[in-house]
C-alpha positions as CSV (number, residue, x, y, z in Angstrom):
1,M,-0.1,-0.1,-0.1
2,T,1.2,3.5,-0.9
3,I,1.0,6.1,1.7
4,R,0.8,9.5,0.3
5,S,2.4,12.3,2.2
6,P,0.0,14.9,3.6
7,L,2.6,17.7,2.7
8,R,3.9,18.2,-0.9
9,L,6.5,21.0,-1.5
10,R,7.1,22.3,-5.0
11,P,10.2,24.1,-6.3
12,I,10.8,27.5,-4.4
13,Q,10.3,30.6,-6.6
14,R,12.4,33.7,-6.1
15,F,11.2,37.1,-7.6
16,T,12.6,39.8,-5.6
17,R,14.2,39.4,-1.9
18,N,11.2,37.3,-1.2
19,L,10.4,33.7,-1.8
20,L,7.4,31.7,-3.0
21,C,6.8,28.1,-2.3
22,P,3.6,26.3,-3.8
23,V,2.6,23.9,-1.2
24,D,-0.1,21.0,-1.1
25,I,-1.5,20.3,2.4
26,L,-4.0,17.5,2.6
27,G,-5.0,18.1,-0.9
28,R,-5.4,21.9,-0.3
29,P,-3.3,24.1,-2.8
30,L,-1.5,26.8,-0.9
31,L,1.2,29.5,-2.0
32,V,3.5,30.2,0.9
33,K,5.3,33.5,0.7
34,Y,8.3,34.3,2.8
35,N,8.8,38.1,3.1
36,R,12.1,39.1,4.3
37,D,10.9,42.6,5.3
38,P,8.7,42.7,8.5
39,A,7.4,46.2,7.7
40,E,6.6,45.2,4.0
41,A,4.8,42.0,5.3
42,C,2.6,44.2,7.6
43,E,1.7,46.3,4.6
44,E,1.0,43.3,2.6
45,I,-1.3,41.9,5.3
46,R,-3.2,45.3,5.6
47,G,-3.3,45.8,2.0
48,H,-4.8,42.4,1.3
49,A,-7.7,43.1,3.8
50,R,-8.3,46.4,2.1
51,L,-8.4,45.2,-1.4
52,A,-10.5,42.1,-0.2
53,R,-13.6,44.3,0.3
54,H,-13.6,45.4,-3.5
55,Y,-11.6,43.1,-5.4
56,R,-11.4,39.4,-6.0
57,V,-8.1,38.2,-4.3
58,P,-6.9,34.9,-3.1
59,V,-7.8,33.8,0.6
60,L,-4.9,34.6,3.2
61,H,-5.3,31.5,5.2
62,A,-2.6,32.5,7.7
63,H,0.4,34.5,8.5
64,L,3.2,34.0,10.9
65,R,6.0,35.9,12.2
66,V,9.2,33.9,11.9
67,P,13.0,34.6,12.2
68,G,14.0,37.2,9.5
69,G,10.5,38.0,8.4
70,H,6.9,36.5,7.7
71,L,5.3,33.4,6.3
72,L,2.1,34.1,4.6
73,A,0.0,31.2,3.3
74,Y,-2.4,32.2,0.6
75,E,-4.9,30.3,-1.4
76,R,-3.2,29.0,-4.7
77,L,-5.1,29.9,-7.6
78,P,-5.2,27.6,-10.7
79,G,-2.1,28.1,-12.9
80,G,1.0,26.4,-14.5
81,T,3.5,26.7,-17.3
82,D,2.5,29.9,-19.5
83,Q,-0.9,29.6,-17.6
84,G,-2.7,31.7,-15.2
85,L,-1.7,35.3,-15.6
86,L,-2.7,38.2,-17.8
87,L,0.8,37.8,-19.1
88,D,-0.1,34.6,-20.7
89,L,-2.9,36.3,-22.8
90,L,-0.4,39.0,-24.0
91,N,2.0,36.6,-24.9
92,A,-0.2,35.2,-27.8
93,D,0.6,36.1,-31.3
94,D,-2.9,38.0,-31.8
95,P,-5.3,39.4,-29.4
96,S,-7.9,36.7,-28.5
97,G,-11.3,36.9,-27.4
98,A,-10.3,35.7,-24.0
99,L,-8.1,38.9,-24.0
100,H,-10.8,41.2,-24.9
101,T,-13.3,39.7,-22.4
102,Y,-10.5,39.9,-19.7
103,M,-9.9,43.7,-20.3
104,D,-13.4,44.3,-20.4
105,Q,-13.9,42.7,-17.0
106,L,-10.6,44.4,-15.7
107,A,-11.9,48.0,-16.7
108,A,-15.4,47.6,-15.4
109,T,-14.2,46.5,-11.9
110,Y,-11.7,49.2,-11.7
111,R,-14.4,51.8,-13.0
112,E,-16.7,50.7,-10.4
113,V,-14.0,50.7,-7.4
114,I,-12.3,53.9,-8.4
115,Q,-15.6,55.8,-9.0
116,A,-17.0,54.6,-5.4
117,T,-13.7,55.3,-3.7
118,A,-12.1,58.2,-5.4
119,W,-11.3,61.3,-3.4
120,P,-8.9,64.3,-3.1
121,T,-6.3,62.9,-0.5
122,D,-3.7,64.5,1.2
123,P,-0.4,62.9,-0.2
124,A,0.7,61.7,3.4
125,H,-2.2,59.4,3.3
126,V,-1.6,57.7,0.0
127,V,0.5,54.7,-0.7
128,R,3.8,56.3,-1.1
129,K,6.2,53.4,-2.1
130,L,6.4,53.5,-5.9
131,Y,6.3,57.4,-6.3
132,W,6.5,59.6,-3.3
133,G,9.1,57.2,-1.4
134,R,11.4,57.0,-4.5
135,A,11.5,60.9,-4.9
136,A,12.2,61.5,-1.1
137,P,15.6,62.0,0.2
138,G,17.1,58.6,0.3
139,G,14.8,57.1,-1.9
140,R,15.6,55.6,-5.5
141,L,16.2,58.7,-7.2
142,D,19.0,59.6,-4.8
143,T,20.3,55.9,-4.5
144,Y,20.5,55.7,-8.2
145,Y,21.5,59.1,-9.5
146,A,22.7,61.5,-6.6
147,G,26.4,62.6,-7.1
148,T,26.7,60.2,-10.2
149,D,27.2,61.0,-13.9
150,F,27.3,58.5,-16.9
151,P,27.3,58.6,-20.6
152,V,24.0,58.8,-22.3
153,A,25.1,55.6,-24.2
154,D,28.7,54.3,-23.9
155,G,30.2,53.9,-27.4
156,L,27.2,55.5,-29.2
157,V,26.5,58.9,-27.7
158,D,29.4,59.5,-25.2
159,V,28.0,62.8,-23.8
160,P,27.6,62.7,-20.0
161,V,23.9,62.9,-18.9
162,S,24.9,65.8,-16.8
163,R,25.5,67.9,-20.2
164,L,22.2,66.8,-22.1
165,N,20.9,70.3,-21.3
166,A,23.7,71.8,-23.8
167,Y,22.3,69.6,-26.6
168,T,19.4,69.5,-28.9
169,L,17.7,66.0,-29.0
170,R,16.3,65.1,-32.2
171,V,14.3,62.0,-31.8
172,N,12.7,60.4,-34.7
173,G,12.8,63.7,-36.6
174,R,11.3,65.8,-33.5
175,R,13.4,68.4,-31.6
176,H,13.3,67.8,-27.8
177,H,15.2,69.2,-25.0
178,L,16.2,67.2,-21.8
179,D,17.8,69.0,-18.8
180,W,18.9,65.7,-16.6
181,A,19.5,67.6,-13.4
182,A,16.5,69.9,-13.8
183,T,14.1,66.7,-14.4
184,L,15.4,65.1,-11.2
185,R,14.8,68.3,-9.2
186,W,11.3,68.5,-10.8
187,L,10.3,65.1,-9.8
188,R,11.7,65.5,-6.2
189,A,9.8,68.6,-5.9
190,H,6.6,67.5,-7.4
191,F,6.4,64.7,-4.9
192,A,7.2,66.8,-2.1
193,T,4.4,69.0,-2.5
194,A,1.2,68.9,0.1
195,E,-1.3,69.6,-2.6
196,P,-4.1,66.8,-2.3
197,V,-4.1,64.1,-5.3
198,W,-7.0,62.2,-6.5
199,A,-6.8,58.7,-5.1
200,A,-8.8,55.6,-4.8
201,L,-8.7,51.9,-3.5
202,T,-6.5,50.0,-5.9
203,Q,-3.7,47.3,-5.8
204,G,-1.4,50.0,-6.8
205,D,1.1,47.7,-8.8
206,P,-1.1,46.5,-11.7
207,T,1.5,44.5,-13.9
208,D,0.7,41.7,-16.1
209,V,2.2,39.3,-13.4
210,N,0.2,40.7,-10.5
211,L,-3.2,40.1,-12.5
212,A,-4.4,36.5,-12.6
213,C,-6.4,35.0,-15.0
214,P,-9.3,34.4,-14.5
215,L,-9.4,37.8,-12.7
216,A,-8.0,38.3,-9.7
217,W,-5.1,40.6,-8.1
218,F,-1.7,39.4,-6.5
219,D,0.7,41.2,-4.4
220,Y,-0.7,43.6,-1.7
221,D,2.2,45.5,-0.2
222,T,1.0,48.6,-2.3
223,A,-2.8,48.1,-1.9
224,G,-4.6,51.0,-0.5
225,M,-5.6,54.6,-1.5
226,N,-3.2,55.0,-4.6
227,S,-2.9,58.1,-6.9
228,I,-5.2,57.3,-9.8
229,P,-2.8,59.1,-12.4
230,G,-0.1,56.9,-10.8
231,E,-2.1,53.7,-11.2
232,F,-2.8,54.4,-14.8
233,A,0.9,55.1,-15.6
234,N,2.0,52.2,-13.9
235,F,-0.2,49.8,-15.8
236,L,0.5,51.7,-19.2
237,W,4.3,51.8,-18.8
238,Y,4.5,48.2,-17.7
239,V,2.4,46.9,-20.5
240,S,4.3,48.8,-23.1
241,A,8.1,48.6,-21.9
242,L,8.6,46.7,-18.7
243,G,6.6,43.6,-19.2
244,G,7.5,42.7,-22.5
245,W,10.9,44.1,-23.0
246,L,13.0,45.3,-19.8
247,V,12.0,42.9,-17.1
248,P,12.5,39.9,-19.0
249,T,15.6,41.2,-20.3
250,Y,17.2,42.3,-16.9
251,N,15.1,40.0,-14.3
252,P,14.3,37.0,-16.4
253,T,13.8,34.6,-13.3
254,A,10.6,36.7,-12.9
255,F,9.3,34.7,-16.0
256,A,10.5,31.2,-15.0
257,D,7.1,29.6,-15.2
258,H,6.0,31.7,-18.2
259,P,8.6,31.0,-20.8
260,A,6.7,32.1,-23.7
261,T,7.6,35.7,-22.5
262,F,11.1,35.3,-23.8
263,A,9.8,34.3,-27.3
264,N,8.0,37.6,-27.6
265,V,10.7,40.0,-26.4
266,P,11.8,40.7,-29.9
267,A,8.4,41.8,-30.8
268,N,8.3,44.4,-27.9
269,T,11.9,45.6,-27.9
270,P,12.2,48.9,-29.6
271,I,14.9,48.9,-32.7
272,L,17.6,51.5,-32.4
273,R,18.4,52.8,-36.1
274,Q,20.5,55.8,-35.5
275,A,22.6,57.3,-32.7
276,D,25.2,60.1,-33.2
277,V,26.3,63.4,-32.1
278,D,26.6,66.4,-34.6
279,C,29.3,68.7,-32.7
280,T,28.8,71.4,-35.0
281,T,25.3,72.0,-34.0
282,S,25.3,70.4,-30.6
283,T,22.6,67.8,-31.8
284,I,22.0,64.2,-30.5
285,H,20.3,62.2,-33.3
286,I,18.4,59.3,-32.1
287,D,16.0,57.3,-34.5
288,Y,14.4,54.2,-33.0
289,T,11.3,52.2,-33.9
290,P,9.0,51.3,-31.0
291,R,7.7,47.8,-31.2
292,L,4.7,46.6,-29.3
293,S,2.8,43.2,-30.0
294,A,-0.7,43.3,-31.2
295,P,-2.0,41.8,-27.8
296,R,-0.1,44.5,-25.7
297,R,-1.5,47.2,-27.9
298,A,-4.9,45.8,-27.7
299,A,-4.7,45.6,-23.9
300,M,-3.4,49.2,-23.3
301,T,-6.1,50.5,-26.0
302,A,-9.0,48.7,-24.0
303,Y,-7.4,50.1,-20.7
304,W,-7.3,53.5,-22.2
305,T,-10.7,53.8,-23.8
306,Q,-12.7,51.8,-21.1
307,L,-10.9,53.0,-17.9
308,V,-8.5,55.9,-18.2
309,R,-10.8,58.1,-20.4
310,P,-14.0,57.5,-18.6
311,V,-12.5,58.3,-15.2
312,A,-10.7,61.2,-16.4
313,D,-13.9,62.9,-17.8
314,R,-15.6,62.4,-14.7
315,L,-12.8,63.4,-12.4
316,W,-10.9,66.0,-14.5
317,P,-13.4,67.1,-17.2
318,G,-11.3,69.2,-19.8
319,A,-7.8,68.5,-18.0
320,D,-5.0,67.7,-20.0
321,L,-4.1,64.0,-19.4
322,A,-0.6,64.3,-20.6
323,N,0.2,66.7,-17.5
324,L,-1.4,64.5,-15.2
325,L,0.4,61.5,-16.2
326,R,3.9,63.0,-16.8
327,P,5.4,63.0,-13.5
328,Y,4.3,59.5,-12.7
329,L,5.6,58.1,-16.3
330,A,9.1,59.8,-15.7
331,M,9.2,58.2,-12.2
332,R,8.6,54.7,-13.8
333,I,11.2,55.3,-16.5
334,L,13.7,56.7,-13.8
335,G,12.9,54.7,-10.5
336,V,12.5,51.1,-11.6
337,Y,15.9,50.4,-13.2
338,N,19.0,52.5,-12.6
339,L,19.6,53.7,-16.1
340,A,23.5,53.7,-15.6
341,E,23.2,49.8,-15.1
342,L,21.6,49.0,-18.3
343,A,22.9,48.2,-21.7
344,P,23.9,51.6,-23.9
345,E,21.3,50.8,-26.7
346,D,18.3,50.5,-23.7
347,R,19.6,53.3,-21.8
348,L,19.5,55.7,-24.9
349,V,16.1,54.4,-25.9
350,L,14.9,55.0,-22.5
351,L,16.3,58.7,-22.4
352,A,14.8,59.4,-25.6
353,R,11.3,58.2,-24.1
354,L,11.8,60.4,-21.2
355,A,12.5,63.4,-23.4
356,E,9.3,62.5,-25.2
357,A,7.2,62.2,-22.0
358,M,8.9,65.6,-20.7
359,S,8.1,67.3,-24.0
360,P,5.2,69.8,-24.0
361,A,3.9,68.0,-27.1
362,F,3.8,64.7,-25.1
363,D,0.3,62.9,-26.5
364,P,-0.2,59.5,-24.4
365,T,-2.3,58.2,-27.2
366,V,0.7,58.3,-29.6
367,Y,3.4,57.6,-26.8
368,F,1.8,54.4,-25.8
369,C,1.1,53.3,-29.4
370,L,-2.8,53.0,-29.1
371,L,-4.8,51.6,-31.7
372,E,-6.1,54.8,-32.8
373,S,-2.6,56.1,-33.2
374,P,-0.6,53.3,-34.7
375,C,3.1,53.1,-34.2
376,P,5.3,53.6,-37.5
377,A,5.9,50.5,-39.4
378,P,9.3,48.7,-38.6
C-alpha cells in the first residue's frame, strides 16, 4: 500500500528578495510566501484586507512571524506553465477573444471601485512606495543618481547625462530638450508638495504578473489609497515597456514559469536605428522604432478607452491627461531600473522616451502606441 504524504512541496520561486513556495497540504493548494521585510509584510497583510472588500483576491489563510520575516499562506489559484496570468494572454500571437473579455472585466471592476472610492487625498495618506518614497531623500532617485554621472550611451553617444541640457535631441525627427539635473529636481519637488491628489482604493502595482487569469489580484504591499494617475501610468508603462521588454531582459527569473515571454521579447523591443552626435550643431540624433505586440497594444487600448478616459472625464473634465500622467511616467522610467546599469542601447532609448514624455507635445495616445494612433511600421 502506498501512503501519500499529507505535505507536498514544489520548487521554491524567487522573484525579488522574497520567496514563494507552492505547497499542497492534505490536498489543499497553497502558496506560501516568505517576506524578508517585516514592515513590508505588515503592509501586505493590511493591503490584502483593504483590497478584499472590493476586488477578487486569493484567501489569506494564515500569516506567521518567523526569524527574518513573515510567512504568509495564500489560497493558490489555478495556473501552470504559461497559464494563470494576464501575461499569458499578452504572450499570444494575436489578441484573443479571451483577452478582450478579460480587459472588459478588468476595466469594469476598476471603474466601479475607483468611482466609489475616489477622493482628493493628502499625499501623506496615499501609498507612497512607488512614487513619493522613491522621490524622497534617500529614495531611489538619490540611490541611483545622486552625485553620479554616466554617458548617455557608452560607445554610441558618449555625452555625459549631466551635459544633455547643452544639446538638442532630435528623436525620430522631432526636436526635444532634456535637462537631466532639472528633471530630477522637478520630480523631487513634485512629490514633495502637500497638494491633495485624487486617489482611490487599488492594488497599486497592476502589472501583467500581478493580475491573475481568471481575473484576480496578487501582491498587496502597495494596496490602499493610490494616486489614480499613478495607477494608470504604472499599468501603461508596464504593459508597453517593462513587461515585454525590460523585465524579461534584466530579471528573467521572474518569468521562469512563463517561458513564452522570452519568445515575445523581440516583438516588444524597440529597434535603435541611429545614434550619433553632431558636434557642430550640438545635436544628438536618435532614431528608433517602437515595437509592441498586437495583444499588448490591444490591452492598452482597451484600458485607455474603457478606464482611463471615462475616469478622467468624470474626475478631471477638460484637463490635459498628459500633464496628469507625466510625473508618474517619468518616475517609472527613472525609478524602476538604474539607467546607468542598463545596456547602452536600452539606456539611450529610455532617455529618448523620457525626453518625449517631458515634451510639451507629449500625447499619451501616440506615446503608448494605442490602436487609434498606430506606431510607425518597422
